[in-house]
Chimera marker file (.cmm) of the C-alpha trace (Angstrom):
<marker_set name="trace">
<marker id="1" x="82.255" y="116.107" z="119.061" r="1" g="1" b="0" radius="0.5"/>
<marker id="2" x="84.616" y="118.804" z="118.161" r="1" g="1" b="0" radius="0.5"/>
<marker id="3" x="82.701" y="119.110" z="115.306" r="1" g="1" b="0" radius="0.5"/>
<marker id="4" x="79.340" y="119.400" z="116.691" r="1" g="1" b="0" radius="0.5"/>
<marker id="5" x="80.795" y="121.659" z="118.882" r="1" g="1" b="0" radius="0.5"/>
<marker id="6" x="82.116" y="124.066" z="115.893" r="1" g="1" b="0" radius="0.5"/>
<marker id="7" x="78.870" y="123.480" z="114.152" r="1" g="1" b="0" radius="0.5"/>
<marker id="8" x="77.051" y="124.513" z="117.522" r="1" g="1" b="0" radius="0.5"/>
<marker id="9" x="79.290" y="127.480" z="117.773" r="1" g="1" b="0" radius="0.5"/>
<marker id="10" x="78.383" y="128.743" z="114.184" r="1" g="1" b="0" radius="0.5"/>
<marker id="11" x="74.582" y="128.284" z="114.553" r="1" g="1" b="0" radius="0.5"/>
<marker id="12" x="75.266" y="130.427" z="117.644" r="1" g="1" b="0" radius="0.5"/>
<marker id="13" x="76.797" y="132.994" z="115.519" r="1" g="1" b="0" radius="0.5"/>
<marker id="14" x="73.688" y="132.886" z="112.502" r="1" g="1" b="0" radius="0.5"/>
<marker id="15" x="71.164" y="133.078" z="115.059" r="1" g="1" b="0" radius="0.5"/>
<marker id="16" x="72.992" y="136.285" z="116.598" r="1" g="1" b="0" radius="0.5"/>
<marker id="17" x="74.212" y="134.710" z="120.456" r="1" g="1" b="0" radius="0.5"/>
<marker id="18" x="77.148" y="135.433" z="121.861" r="1" g="1" b="0" radius="0.5"/>
<marker id="19" x="79.998" y="133.548" z="120.922" r="1" g="1" b="0" radius="0.5"/>
<marker id="20" x="82.906" y="132.781" z="123.310" r="1" g="1" b="0" radius="0.5"/>
<marker id="21" x="85.154" y="134.178" z="120.456" r="1" g="1" b="0" radius="0.5"/>
<marker id="22" x="88.703" y="133.683" z="122.742" r="1" g="1" b="0" radius="0.5"/>
<marker id="23" x="87.582" y="129.736" z="122.174" r="1" g="1" b="0" radius="0.5"/>
<marker id="24" x="86.718" y="129.860" z="118.577" r="1" g="1" b="0" radius="0.5"/>
<marker id="25" x="89.517" y="131.905" z="117.999" r="1" g="1" b="0" radius="0.5"/>
<marker id="26" x="92.030" y="129.602" z="119.927" r="1" g="1" b="0" radius="0.5"/>
<marker id="27" x="90.352" y="126.671" z="117.763" r="1" g="1" b="0" radius="0.5"/>
<marker id="28" x="90.909" y="128.435" z="114.625" r="1" g="1" b="0" radius="0.5"/>
<marker id="29" x="94.574" y="128.551" z="115.610" r="1" g="1" b="0" radius="0.5"/>
<marker id="30" x="95.253" y="125.139" z="116.686" r="1" g="1" b="0" radius="0.5"/>
<marker id="31" x="93.734" y="123.540" z="113.930" r="1" g="1" b="0" radius="0.5"/>
<marker id="32" x="94.617" y="125.992" z="111.068" r="1" g="1" b="0" radius="0.5"/>
<marker id="33" x="98.107" y="124.219" z="110.176" r="1" g="1" b="0" radius="0.5"/>
<marker id="34" x="96.641" y="120.986" z="109.332" r="1" g="1" b="0" radius="0.5"/>
<marker id="35" x="93.320" y="123.131" z="107.555" r="1" g="1" b="0" radius="0.5"/>
<marker id="36" x="95.875" y="125.037" z="105.628" r="1" g="1" b="0" radius="0.5"/>
<marker id="37" x="98.106" y="122.055" z="104.213" r="1" g="1" b="0" radius="0.5"/>
<marker id="38" x="94.579" y="120.501" z="103.483" r="1" g="1" b="0" radius="0.5"/>
<marker id="39" x="93.745" y="123.259" z="101.649" r="1" g="1" b="0" radius="0.5"/>
<marker id="40" x="96.674" y="123.458" z="99.625" r="1" g="1" b="0" radius="0.5"/>
<marker id="41" x="97.295" y="119.406" z="99.119" r="1" g="1" b="0" radius="0.5"/>
<marker id="42" x="93.518" y="119.350" z="97.169" r="1" g="1" b="0" radius="0.5"/>
<marker id="43" x="94.073" y="116.632" z="94.557" r="1" g="1" b="0" radius="0.5"/>
<marker id="44" x="91.919" y="114.925" z="92.578" r="1" g="1" b="0" radius="0.5"/>
<marker id="45" x="90.643" y="111.114" z="92.722" r="1" g="1" b="0" radius="0.5"/>
<marker id="46" x="92.737" y="110.085" z="90.040" r="1" g="1" b="0" radius="0.5"/>
<marker id="47" x="95.629" y="111.881" z="90.938" r="1" g="1" b="0" radius="0.5"/>
<marker id="48" x="95.133" y="110.639" z="94.689" r="1" g="1" b="0" radius="0.5"/>
<marker id="49" x="94.936" y="106.767" z="93.436" r="1" g="1" b="0" radius="0.5"/>
<marker id="50" x="98.203" y="107.470" z="91.007" r="1" g="1" b="0" radius="0.5"/>
<marker id="51" x="99.937" y="108.693" z="94.481" r="1" g="1" b="0" radius="0.5"/>
<marker id="52" x="98.386" y="105.808" z="96.648" r="1" g="1" b="0" radius="0.5"/>
<marker id="53" x="99.106" y="103.245" z="94.053" r="1" g="1" b="0" radius="0.5"/>
<marker id="54" x="103.044" y="104.883" z="93.416" r="1" g="1" b="0" radius="0.5"/>
<marker id="55" x="103.773" y="105.026" z="97.203" r="1" g="1" b="0" radius="0.5"/>
<marker id="56" x="102.113" y="101.644" z="97.990" r="1" g="1" b="0" radius="0.5"/>
<marker id="57" x="104.232" y="99.355" z="95.363" r="1" g="1" b="0" radius="0.5"/>
<marker id="58" x="107.221" y="101.446" z="95.985" r="1" g="1" b="0" radius="0.5"/>
<marker id="59" x="106.812" y="100.387" z="99.975" r="1" g="1" b="0" radius="0.5"/>
<marker id="60" x="106.221" y="97.087" z="98.888" r="1" g="1" b="0" radius="0.5"/>
<marker id="61" x="108.903" y="96.526" z="96.416" r="1" g="1" b="0" radius="0.5"/>
<marker id="62" x="111.851" y="98.514" z="98.924" r="1" g="1" b="0" radius="0.5"/>
<marker id="63" x="110.114" y="95.590" z="101.236" r="1" g="1" b="0" radius="0.5"/>
<marker id="64" x="110.686" y="92.325" z="98.947" r="1" g="1" b="0" radius="0.5"/>
<marker id="65" x="113.725" y="93.886" z="97.936" r="1" g="1" b="0" radius="0.5"/>
<marker id="66" x="114.947" y="93.676" z="101.418" r="1" g="1" b="0" radius="0.5"/>
<marker id="67" x="114.570" y="89.937" z="101.105" r="1" g="1" b="0" radius="0.5"/>
<marker id="68" x="117.998" y="90.202" z="99.031" r="1" g="1" b="0" radius="0.5"/>
<marker id="69" x="120.013" y="91.854" z="101.672" r="1" g="1" b="0" radius="0.5"/>
<marker id="70" x="118.504" y="89.443" z="103.889" r="1" g="1" b="0" radius="0.5"/>
<marker id="71" x="121.904" y="88.079" z="105.064" r="1" g="1" b="0" radius="0.5"/>
<marker id="72" x="123.313" y="91.818" z="105.582" r="1" g="1" b="0" radius="0.5"/>
<marker id="73" x="120.628" y="92.947" z="108.587" r="1" g="1" b="0" radius="0.5"/>
<marker id="74" x="122.088" y="96.433" z="108.248" r="1" g="1" b="0" radius="0.5"/>
<marker id="75" x="121.011" y="96.958" z="104.664" r="1" g="1" b="0" radius="0.5"/>
<marker id="76" x="117.640" y="95.053" z="105.607" r="1" g="1" b="0" radius="0.5"/>
<marker id="77" x="116.740" y="96.539" z="108.104" r="1" g="1" b="0" radius="0.5"/>
<marker id="78" x="117.131" y="100.066" z="106.587" r="1" g="1" b="0" radius="0.5"/>
<marker id="79" x="115.431" y="99.268" z="103.456" r="1" g="1" b="0" radius="0.5"/>
<marker id="80" x="112.409" y="97.120" z="105.337" r="1" g="1" b="0" radius="0.5"/>
<marker id="81" x="111.837" y="99.960" z="107.093" r="1" g="1" b="0" radius="0.5"/>
<marker id="82" x="111.743" y="102.587" z="104.345" r="1" g="1" b="0" radius="0.5"/>
<marker id="83" x="109.751" y="100.284" z="102.596" r="1" g="1" b="0" radius="0.5"/>
<marker id="84" x="106.823" y="100.413" z="105.687" r="1" g="1" b="0" radius="0.5"/>
<marker id="85" x="107.068" y="104.071" z="105.881" r="1" g="1" b="0" radius="0.5"/>
<marker id="86" x="106.235" y="104.396" z="102.097" r="1" g="1" b="0" radius="0.5"/>
<marker id="87" x="103.469" y="102.077" z="102.606" r="1" g="1" b="0" radius="0.5"/>
<marker id="88" x="102.224" y="103.694" z="105.444" r="1" g="1" b="0" radius="0.5"/>
<marker id="89" x="102.796" y="106.823" z="103.956" r="1" g="1" b="0" radius="0.5"/>
<marker id="90" x="100.925" y="105.873" z="100.895" r="1" g="1" b="0" radius="0.5"/>
<marker id="91" x="97.260" y="105.522" z="102.990" r="1" g="1" b="0" radius="0.5"/>
<marker id="92" x="97.372" y="109.560" z="103.435" r="1" g="1" b="0" radius="0.5"/>
<marker id="93" x="97.128" y="109.930" z="99.725" r="1" g="1" b="0" radius="0.5"/>
<marker id="94" x="93.478" y="108.207" z="100.257" r="1" g="1" b="0" radius="0.5"/>
<marker id="95" x="92.258" y="109.736" z="103.056" r="1" g="1" b="0" radius="0.5"/>
<marker id="96" x="94.330" y="112.875" z="103.483" r="1" g="1" b="0" radius="0.5"/>
<marker id="97" x="97.329" y="113.553" z="106.253" r="1" g="1" b="0" radius="0.5"/>
<marker id="98" x="95.007" y="115.121" z="108.738" r="1" g="1" b="0" radius="0.5"/>
<marker id="99" x="92.526" y="112.175" z="108.858" r="1" g="1" b="0" radius="0.5"/>
<marker id="100" x="95.617" y="109.610" z="108.541" r="1" g="1" b="0" radius="0.5"/>
<marker id="101" x="97.091" y="111.403" z="111.983" r="1" g="1" b="0" radius="0.5"/>
<marker id="102" x="93.565" y="111.876" z="113.353" r="1" g="1" b="0" radius="0.5"/>
<marker id="103" x="93.295" y="107.982" z="112.982" r="1" g="1" b="0" radius="0.5"/>
<marker id="104" x="96.553" y="107.342" z="114.211" r="1" g="1" b="0" radius="0.5"/>
<marker id="105" x="96.022" y="109.039" z="117.172" r="1" g="1" b="0" radius="0.5"/>
<marker id="106" x="92.729" y="107.513" z="117.853" r="1" g="1" b="0" radius="0.5"/>
<marker id="107" x="92.431" y="106.332" z="121.370" r="1" g="1" b="0" radius="0.5"/>
<marker id="108" x="91.541" y="102.796" z="120.157" r="1" g="1" b="0" radius="0.5"/>
<marker id="109" x="94.969" y="102.618" z="118.237" r="1" g="1" b="0" radius="0.5"/>
<marker id="110" x="97.175" y="105.111" z="120.117" r="1" g="1" b="0" radius="0.5"/>
<marker id="111" x="99.327" y="102.433" z="121.986" r="1" g="1" b="0" radius="0.5"/>
<marker id="112" x="99.975" y="100.435" z="118.495" r="1" g="1" b="0" radius="0.5"/>
<marker id="113" x="100.629" y="103.492" z="116.448" r="1" g="1" b="0" radius="0.5"/>
<marker id="114" x="103.239" y="104.503" z="119.424" r="1" g="1" b="0" radius="0.5"/>
<marker id="115" x="104.983" y="101.340" z="119.522" r="1" g="1" b="0" radius="0.5"/>
<marker id="116" x="105.201" y="101.120" z="116.058" r="1" g="1" b="0" radius="0.5"/>
<marker id="117" x="106.585" y="104.237" z="115.027" r="1" g="1" b="0" radius="0.5"/>
<marker id="118" x="108.735" y="103.932" z="118.439" r="1" g="1" b="0" radius="0.5"/>
<marker id="119" x="109.928" y="100.334" z="116.180" r="1" g="1" b="0" radius="0.5"/>
<marker id="120" x="110.845" y="102.282" z="113.145" r="1" g="1" b="0" radius="0.5"/>
<marker id="121" x="112.745" y="104.470" z="114.887" r="1" g="1" b="0" radius="0.5"/>
<marker id="122" x="114.986" y="101.669" z="117.016" r="1" g="1" b="0" radius="0.5"/>
<marker id="123" x="115.065" y="99.833" z="113.772" r="1" g="1" b="0" radius="0.5"/>
<marker id="124" x="117.087" y="102.693" z="112.085" r="1" g="1" b="0" radius="0.5"/>
<marker id="125" x="118.850" y="103.752" z="115.017" r="1" g="1" b="0" radius="0.5"/>
<marker id="126" x="120.222" y="100.372" z="115.265" r="1" g="1" b="0" radius="0.5"/>
<marker id="127" x="120.926" y="99.985" z="111.471" r="1" g="1" b="0" radius="0.5"/>
<marker id="128" x="122.225" y="103.551" z="111.355" r="1" g="1" b="0" radius="0.5"/>
<marker id="129" x="124.053" y="104.690" z="114.244" r="1" g="1" b="0" radius="0.5"/>
<marker id="130" x="124.985" y="101.370" z="116.355" r="1" g="1" b="0" radius="0.5"/>
<marker id="131" x="125.703" y="98.928" z="113.140" r="1" g="1" b="0" radius="0.5"/>
<marker id="132" x="124.855" y="95.879" z="115.118" r="1" g="1" b="0" radius="0.5"/>
<marker id="133" x="123.887" y="93.159" z="112.969" r="1" g="1" b="0" radius="0.5"/>
<marker id="134" x="121.957" y="91.103" z="115.985" r="1" g="1" b="0" radius="0.5"/>
<marker id="135" x="120.443" y="94.676" z="117.063" r="1" g="1" b="0" radius="0.5"/>
<marker id="136" x="119.057" y="95.206" z="113.846" r="1" g="1" b="0" radius="0.5"/>
<marker id="137" x="117.953" y="92.232" z="113.444" r="1" g="1" b="0" radius="0.5"/>
<marker id="138" x="115.432" y="92.128" z="116.516" r="1" g="1" b="0" radius="0.5"/>
<marker id="139" x="114.510" y="95.498" z="115.768" r="1" g="1" b="0" radius="0.5"/>
<marker id="140" x="112.916" y="94.310" z="112.227" r="1" g="1" b="0" radius="0.5"/>
<marker id="141" x="111.553" y="91.720" z="114.178" r="1" g="1" b="0" radius="0.5"/>
<marker id="142" x="110.239" y="94.273" z="116.531" r="1" g="1" b="0" radius="0.5"/>
<marker id="143" x="108.991" y="95.996" z="113.745" r="1" g="1" b="0" radius="0.5"/>
<marker id="144" x="107.431" y="93.358" z="112.013" r="1" g="1" b="0" radius="0.5"/>
<marker id="145" x="105.393" y="92.519" z="115.131" r="1" g="1" b="0" radius="0.5"/>
<marker id="146" x="104.660" y="95.957" z="115.533" r="1" g="1" b="0" radius="0.5"/>
<marker id="147" x="103.360" y="96.413" z="111.888" r="1" g="1" b="0" radius="0.5"/>
<marker id="148" x="100.880" y="93.427" z="112.322" r="1" g="1" b="0" radius="0.5"/>
<marker id="149" x="99.601" y="94.834" z="115.946" r="1" g="1" b="0" radius="0.5"/>
<marker id="150" x="99.138" y="98.361" z="114.357" r="1" g="1" b="0" radius="0.5"/>
<marker id="151" x="97.419" y="96.694" z="111.361" r="1" g="1" b="0" radius="0.5"/>
<marker id="152" x="94.956" y="94.473" z="113.577" r="1" g="1" b="0" radius="0.5"/>
<marker id="153" x="94.174" y="97.934" z="115.337" r="1" g="1" b="0" radius="0.5"/>
<marker id="154" x="92.162" y="98.614" z="112.239" r="1" g="1" b="0" radius="0.5"/>
<marker id="155" x="90.166" y="95.315" z="111.781" r="1" g="1" b="0" radius="0.5"/>
<marker id="156" x="87.449" y="95.423" z="114.406" r="1" g="1" b="0" radius="0.5"/>
<marker id="157" x="88.046" y="92.737" z="117.031" r="1" g="1" b="0" radius="0.5"/>
<marker id="158" x="90.933" y="91.841" z="115.556" r="1" g="1" b="0" radius="0.5"/>
<marker id="159" x="93.193" y="92.416" z="117.947" r="1" g="1" b="0" radius="0.5"/>
<marker id="160" x="91.122" y="90.825" z="121.060" r="1" g="1" b="0" radius="0.5"/>
<marker id="161" x="90.715" y="87.544" z="118.480" r="1" g="1" b="0" radius="0.5"/>
<marker id="162" x="94.510" y="87.469" z="118.413" r="1" g="1" b="0" radius="0.5"/>
<marker id="163" x="95.108" y="87.589" z="121.700" r="1" g="1" b="0" radius="0.5"/>
<marker id="164" x="92.508" y="85.069" z="122.703" r="1" g="1" b="0" radius="0.5"/>
<marker id="165" x="93.967" y="82.700" z="119.788" r="1" g="1" b="0" radius="0.5"/>
<marker id="166" x="97.571" y="82.927" z="121.705" r="1" g="1" b="0" radius="0.5"/>
<marker id="167" x="96.074" y="82.649" z="125.001" r="1" g="1" b="0" radius="0.5"/>
<marker id="168" x="94.238" y="79.197" z="124.418" r="1" g="1" b="0" radius="0.5"/>
<marker id="169" x="97.983" y="78.179" z="122.280" r="1" g="1" b="0" radius="0.5"/>
<marker id="170" x="99.676" y="79.123" z="125.812" r="1" g="1" b="0" radius="0.5"/>
<marker id="171" x="97.673" y="77.042" z="127.931" r="1" g="1" b="0" radius="0.5"/>
<marker id="172" x="99.295" y="74.124" z="128.724" r="1" g="1" b="0" radius="0.5"/>
<marker id="173" x="97.183" y="72.273" z="131.220" r="1" g="1" b="0" radius="0.5"/>
<marker id="174" x="96.428" y="68.937" z="130.010" r="1" g="1" b="0" radius="0.5"/>
<link id1="1" id2="2" r="1" g="1" b="0" radius="0.2"/>
<link id1="2" id2="3" r="1" g="1" b="0" radius="0.2"/>
<link id1="3" id2="4" r="1" g="1" b="0" radius="0.2"/>
<link id1="4" id2="5" r="1" g="1" b="0" radius="0.2"/>
<link id1="5" id2="6" r="1" g="1" b="0" radius="0.2"/>
<link id1="6" id2="7" r="1" g="1" b="0" radius="0.2"/>
<link id1="7" id2="8" r="1" g="1" b="0" radius="0.2"/>
<link id1="8" id2="9" r="1" g="1" b="0" radius="0.2"/>
<link id1="9" id2="10" r="1" g="1" b="0" radius="0.2"/>
<link id1="10" id2="11" r="1" g="1" b="0" radius="0.2"/>
<link id1="11" id2="12" r="1" g="1" b="0" radius="0.2"/>
<link id1="12" id2="13" r="1" g="1" b="0" radius="0.2"/>
<link id1="13" id2="14" r="1" g="1" b="0" radius="0.2"/>
<link id1="14" id2="15" r="1" g="1" b="0" radius="0.2"/>
<link id1="15" id2="16" r="1" g="1" b="0" radius="0.2"/>
<link id1="16" id2="17" r="1" g="1" b="0" radius="0.2"/>
<link id1="17" id2="18" r="1" g="1" b="0" radius="0.2"/>
<link id1="18" id2="19" r="1" g="1" b="0" radius="0.2"/>
<link id1="19" id2="20" r="1" g="1" b="0" radius="0.2"/>
<link id1="20" id2="21" r="1" g="1" b="0" radius="0.2"/>
<link id1="21" id2="22" r="1" g="1" b="0" radius="0.2"/>
<link id1="22" id2="23" r="1" g="1" b="0" radius="0.2"/>
<link id1="23" id2="24" r="1" g="1" b="0" radius="0.2"/>
<link id1="24" id2="25" r="1" g="1" b="0" radius="0.2"/>
<link id1="25" id2="26" r="1" g="1" b="0" radius="0.2"/>
<link id1="26" id2="27" r="1" g="1" b="0" radius="0.2"/>
<link id1="27" id2="28" r="1" g="1" b="0" radius="0.2"/>
<link id1="28" id2="29" r="1" g="1" b="0" radius="0.2"/>
<link id1="29" id2="30" r="1" g="1" b="0" radius="0.2"/>
<link id1="30" id2="31" r="1" g="1" b="0" radius="0.2"/>
<link id1="31" id2="32" r="1" g="1" b="0" radius="0.2"/>
<link id1="32" id2="33" r="1" g="1" b="0" radius="0.2"/>
<link id1="33" id2="34" r="1" g="1" b="0" radius="0.2"/>
<link id1="34" id2="35" r="1" g="1" b="0" radius="0.2"/>
<link id1="35" id2="36" r="1" g="1" b="0" radius="0.2"/>
<link id1="36" id2="37" r="1" g="1" b="0" radius="0.2"/>
<link id1="37" id2="38" r="1" g="1" b="0" radius="0.2"/>
<link id1="38" id2="39" r="1" g="1" b="0" radius="0.2"/>
<link id1="39" id2="40" r="1" g="1" b="0" radius="0.2"/>
<link id1="40" id2="41" r="1" g="1" b="0" radius="0.2"/>
<link id1="41" id2="42" r="1" g="1" b="0" radius="0.2"/>
<link id1="42" id2="43" r="1" g="1" b="0" radius="0.2"/>
<link id1="43" id2="44" r="1" g="1" b="0" radius="0.2"/>
<link id1="44" id2="45" r="1" g="1" b="0" radius="0.2"/>
<link id1="45" id2="46" r="1" g="1" b="0" radius="0.2"/>
<link id1="46" id2="47" r="1" g="1" b="0" radius="0.2"/>
<link id1="47" id2="48" r="1" g="1" b="0" radius="0.2"/>
<link id1="48" id2="49" r="1" g="1" b="0" radius="0.2"/>
<link id1="49" id2="50" r="1" g="1" b="0" radius="0.2"/>
<link id1="50" id2="51" r="1" g="1" b="0" radius="0.2"/>
<link id1="51" id2="52" r="1" g="1" b="0" radius="0.2"/>
<link id1="52" id2="53" r="1" g="1" b="0" radius="0.2"/>
<link id1="53" id2="54" r="1" g="1" b="0" radius="0.2"/>
<link id1="54" id2="55" r="1" g="1" b="0" radius="0.2"/>
<link id1="55" id2="56" r="1" g="1" b="0" radius="0.2"/>
<link id1="56" id2="57" r="1" g="1" b="0" radius="0.2"/>
<link id1="57" id2="58" r="1" g="1" b="0" radius="0.2"/>
<link id1="58" id2="59" r="1" g="1" b="0" radius="0.2"/>
<link id1="59" id2="60" r="1" g="1" b="0" radius="0.2"/>
<link id1="60" id2="61" r="1" g="1" b="0" radius="0.2"/>
<link id1="61" id2="62" r="1" g="1" b="0" radius="0.2"/>
<link id1="62" id2="63" r="1" g="1" b="0" radius="0.2"/>
<link id1="63" id2="64" r="1" g="1" b="0" radius="0.2"/>
<link id1="64" id2="65" r="1" g="1" b="0" radius="0.2"/>
<link id1="65" id2="66" r="1" g="1" b="0" radius="0.2"/>
<link id1="66" id2="67" r="1" g="1" b="0" radius="0.2"/>
<link id1="67" id2="68" r="1" g="1" b="0" radius="0.2"/>
<link id1="68" id2="69" r="1" g="1" b="0" radius="0.2"/>
<link id1="69" id2="70" r="1" g="1" b="0" radius="0.2"/>
<link id1="70" id2="71" r="1" g="1" b="0" radius="0.2"/>
<link id1="71" id2="72" r="1" g="1" b="0" radius="0.2"/>
<link id1="72" id2="73" r="1" g="1" b="0" radius="0.2"/>
<link id1="73" id2="74" r="1" g="1" b="0" radius="0.2"/>
<link id1="74" id2="75" r="1" g="1" b="0" radius="0.2"/>
<link id1="75" id2="76" r="1" g="1" b="0" radius="0.2"/>
<link id1="76" id2="77" r="1" g="1" b="0" radius="0.2"/>
<link id1="77" id2="78" r="1" g="1" b="0" radius="0.2"/>
<link id1="78" id2="79" r="1" g="1" b="0" radius="0.2"/>
<link id1="79" id2="80" r="1" g="1" b="0" radius="0.2"/>
<link id1="80" id2="81" r="1" g="1" b="0" radius="0.2"/>
<link id1="81" id2="82" r="1" g="1" b="0" radius="0.2"/>
<link id1="82" id2="83" r="1" g="1" b="0" radius="0.2"/>
<link id1="83" id2="84" r="1" g="1" b="0" radius="0.2"/>
<link id1="84" id2="85" r="1" g="1" b="0" radius="0.2"/>
<link id1="85" id2="86" r="1" g="1" b="0" radius="0.2"/>
<link id1="86" id2="87" r="1" g="1" b="0" radius="0.2"/>
<link id1="87" id2="88" r="1" g="1" b="0" radius="0.2"/>
<link id1="88" id2="89" r="1" g="1" b="0" radius="0.2"/>
<link id1="89" id2="90" r="1" g="1" b="0" radius="0.2"/>
<link id1="90" id2="91" r="1" g="1" b="0" radius="0.2"/>
<link id1="91" id2="92" r="1" g="1" b="0" radius="0.2"/>
<link id1="92" id2="93" r="1" g="1" b="0" radius="0.2"/>
<link id1="93" id2="94" r="1" g="1" b="0" radius="0.2"/>
<link id1="94" id2="95" r="1" g="1" b="0" radius="0.2"/>
<link id1="95" id2="96" r="1" g="1" b="0" radius="0.2"/>
<link id1="96" id2="97" r="1" g="1" b="0" radius="0.2"/>
<link id1="97" id2="98" r="1" g="1" b="0" radius="0.2"/>
<link id1="98" id2="99" r="1" g="1" b="0" radius="0.2"/>
<link id1="99" id2="100" r="1" g="1" b="0" radius="0.2"/>
<link id1="100" id2="101" r="1" g="1" b="0" radius="0.2"/>
<link id1="101" id2="102" r="1" g="1" b="0" radius="0.2"/>
<link id1="102" id2="103" r="1" g="1" b="0" radius="0.2"/>
<link id1="103" id2="104" r="1" g="1" b="0" radius="0.2"/>
<link id1="104" id2="105" r="1" g="1" b="0" radius="0.2"/>
<link id1="105" id2="106" r="1" g="1" b="0" radius="0.2"/>
<link id1="106" id2="107" r="1" g="1" b="0" radius="0.2"/>
<link id1="107" id2="108" r="1" g="1" b="0" radius="0.2"/>
<link id1="108" id2="109" r="1" g="1" b="0" radius="0.2"/>
<link id1="109" id2="110" r="1" g="1" b="0" radius="0.2"/>
<link id1="110" id2="111" r="1" g="1" b="0" radius="0.2"/>
<link id1="111" id2="112" r="1" g="1" b="0" radius="0.2"/>
<link id1="112" id2="113" r="1" g="1" b="0" radius="0.2"/>
<link id1="113" id2="114" r="1" g="1" b="0" radius="0.2"/>
<link id1="114" id2="115" r="1" g="1" b="0" radius="0.2"/>
<link id1="115" id2="116" r="1" g="1" b="0" radius="0.2"/>
<link id1="116" id2="117" r="1" g="1" b="0" radius="0.2"/>
<link id1="117" id2="118" r="1" g="1" b="0" radius="0.2"/>
<link id1="118" id2="119" r="1" g="1" b="0" radius="0.2"/>
<link id1="119" id2="120" r="1" g="1" b="0" radius="0.2"/>
<link id1="120" id2="121" r="1" g="1" b="0" radius="0.2"/>
<link id1="121" id2="122" r="1" g="1" b="0" radius="0.2"/>
<link id1="122" id2="123" r="1" g="1" b="0" radius="0.2"/>
<link id1="123" id2="124" r="1" g="1" b="0" radius="0.2"/>
<link id1="124" id2="125" r="1" g="1" b="0" radius="0.2"/>
<link id1="125" id2="126" r="1" g="1" b="0" radius="0.2"/>
<link id1="126" id2="127" r="1" g="1" b="0" radius="0.2"/>
<link id1="127" id2="128" r="1" g="1" b="0" radius="0.2"/>
<link id1="128" id2="129" r="1" g="1" b="0" radius="0.2"/>
<link id1="129" id2="130" r="1" g="1" b="0" radius="0.2"/>
<link id1="130" id2="131" r="1" g="1" b="0" radius="0.2"/>
<link id1="131" id2="132" r="1" g="1" b="0" radius="0.2"/>
<link id1="132" id2="133" r="1" g="1" b="0" radius="0.2"/>
<link id1="133" id2="134" r="1" g="1" b="0" radius="0.2"/>
<link id1="134" id2="135" r="1" g="1" b="0" radius="0.2"/>
<link id1="135" id2="136" r="1" g="1" b="0" radius="0.2"/>
<link id1="136" id2="137" r="1" g="1" b="0" radius="0.2"/>
<link id1="137" id2="138" r="1" g="1" b="0" radius="0.2"/>
<link id1="138" id2="139" r="1" g="1" b="0" radius="0.2"/>
<link id1="139" id2="140" r="1" g="1" b="0" radius="0.2"/>
<link id1="140" id2="141" r="1" g="1" b="0" radius="0.2"/>
<link id1="141" id2="142" r="1" g="1" b="0" radius="0.2"/>
<link id1="142" id2="143" r="1" g="1" b="0" radius="0.2"/>
<link id1="143" id2="144" r="1" g="1" b="0" radius="0.2"/>
<link id1="144" id2="145" r="1" g="1" b="0" radius="0.2"/>
<link id1="145" id2="146" r="1" g="1" b="0" radius="0.2"/>
<link id1="146" id2="147" r="1" g="1" b="0" radius="0.2"/>
<link id1="147" id2="148" r="1" g="1" b="0" radius="0.2"/>
<link id1="148" id2="149" r="1" g="1" b="0" radius="0.2"/>
<link id1="149" id2="150" r="1" g="1" b="0" radius="0.2"/>
<link id1="150" id2="151" r="1" g="1" b="0" radius="0.2"/>
<link id1="151" id2="152" r="1" g="1" b="0" radius="0.2"/>
<link id1="152" id2="153" r="1" g="1" b="0" radius="0.2"/>
<link id1="153" id2="154" r="1" g="1" b="0" radius="0.2"/>
<link id1="154" id2="155" r="1" g="1" b="0" radius="0.2"/>
<link id1="155" id2="156" r="1" g="1" b="0" radius="0.2"/>
<link id1="156" id2="157" r="1" g="1" b="0" radius="0.2"/>
<link id1="157" id2="158" r="1" g="1" b="0" radius="0.2"/>
<link id1="158" id2="159" r="1" g="1" b="0" radius="0.2"/>
<link id1="159" id2="160" r="1" g="1" b="0" radius="0.2"/>
<link id1="160" id2="161" r="1" g="1" b="0" radius="0.2"/>
<link id1="161" id2="162" r="1" g="1" b="0" radius="0.2"/>
<link id1="162" id2="163" r="1" g="1" b="0" radius="0.2"/>
<link id1="163" id2="164" r="1" g="1" b="0" radius="0.2"/>
<link id1="164" id2="165" r="1" g="1" b="0" radius="0.2"/>
<link id1="165" id2="166" r="1" g="1" b="0" radius="0.2"/>
<link id1="166" id2="167" r="1" g="1" b="0" radius="0.2"/>
<link id1="167" id2="168" r="1" g="1" b="0" radius="0.2"/>
<link id1="168" id2="169" r="1" g="1" b="0" radius="0.2"/>
<link id1="169" id2="170" r="1" g="1" b="0" radius="0.2"/>
<link id1="170" id2="171" r="1" g="1" b="0" radius="0.2"/>
<link id1="171" id2="172" r="1" g="1" b="0" radius="0.2"/>
<link id1="172" id2="173" r="1" g="1" b="0" radius="0.2"/>
<link id1="173" id2="174" r="1" g="1" b="0" radius="0.2"/>
</marker_set>
């Protein structure tokens, strides 16, 4: 919708109609940071694929290596969360950071994104500041559940399917 408005404003300028210059200037200022950032981060397709692969494999390695320190929940929480952050950041190489943030803030997945990011912060807080093994383990379990729910938000109808399956499993009528 926003792109259509910008295109309409440009078409008005080409035809010679008056354009609301104040609104256009405000729109340019609000989008200028991400536009400048995307212009500065021009990568070739090969570079994007290499960046994605390196970041994603590093994230998976951290997640799998965290299993080695599972019995030390603080180290486990830190490596698991760092692996998730690397894996999440890897997709920014493929689609770009602006589009990644736009997709994360899409109304369909805004709650899943907020819960996932909050669970990442809670996990790191419990591991680094509180240093309580039980809380860290609970926070990592919350993080894992939030990761699954966030990932399901990218698959059409997946969350509603999972909800229906859980509801049918929890139905205790005999």
